[in-house]
C-alpha positions as CSV (number, residue, x, y, z in Angstrom):
1,M,8.5,-9.6,-25.0
2,T,8.1,-7.8,-22.4
3,I,8.1,-8.8,-18.7
4,A,5.7,-7.3,-16.8
5,K,6.7,-6.2,-13.3
6,I,5.5,-8.0,-10.5
7,F,5.2,-7.4,-6.8
8,R,2.7,-8.4,-3.8
9,C,-0.3,-6.8,-2.4
10,P,0.3,-5.0,0.6
11,I,-2.9,-6.5,2.3
12,C,-3.3,-10.0,1.2
13,R,-0.1,-10.8,-0.2
14,K,-1.1,-11.9,-3.5
15,D,1.1,-11.1,-6.9
16,V,-0.1,-7.8,-8.8
17,A,1.4,-6.9,-12.1
18,L,2.3,-3.5,-12.1
19,D,0.1,-2.6,-15.3
20,S,-3.1,-3.7,-13.3
21,P,-5.7,-1.4,-13.0
22,D,-5.8,-1.6,-9.0
23,A,-2.5,-1.6,-8.6
24,P,-0.2,-1.5,-5.8
25,F,-3.4,-3.4,-4.5
26,C,-4.8,-6.6,-5.8
27,S,-8.4,-5.5,-5.9
28,D,-10.5,-3.0,-4.8
29,R,-11.3,-4.8,-1.4
30,C,-8.0,-4.4,-0.1
31,R,-7.5,-0.9,-1.5
32,T,-11.1,-0.4,0.5
33,I,-8.9,-2.3,3.5
34,D,-6.2,0.1,3.5
35,L,-7.8,3.0,3.3
36,G,-9.7,2.2,6.2
37,K,-6.8,1.4,8.5
38,W,-5.7,4.9,7.5
39,A,-8.8,6.3,8.5
40,S,-8.9,4.3,12.1
41,G,-5.1,5.2,12.9
42,D,-4.0,1.7,12.6
43,Y,-0.9,3.5,10.6
44,R,1.0,6.0,12.3
45,I,4.5,7.0,12.5
46,S,6.4,5.1,15.6
47,S,8.6,8.1,16.8
48,P,8.1,11.6,17.1
49,I,9.0,13.9,13.9
50,L,11.9,16.0,14.9
51,D,12.0,19.4,13.1
52,P,16.1,20.3,12.4
53,D,15.2,24.0,12.9
54,L,14.4,23.6,16.9
């Protein structure tokens, strides 16, 4: 018996099986919402990236 790994969709928090074709999202709708957030700049790094060589 194989146990499928389950995790939560980062957008709507529904359970998603690891072997789902839409993983890590539960649907194409949530995948599109996430892409829109990236494109609009909603996701950003909170602190500046510091170059160790400077």
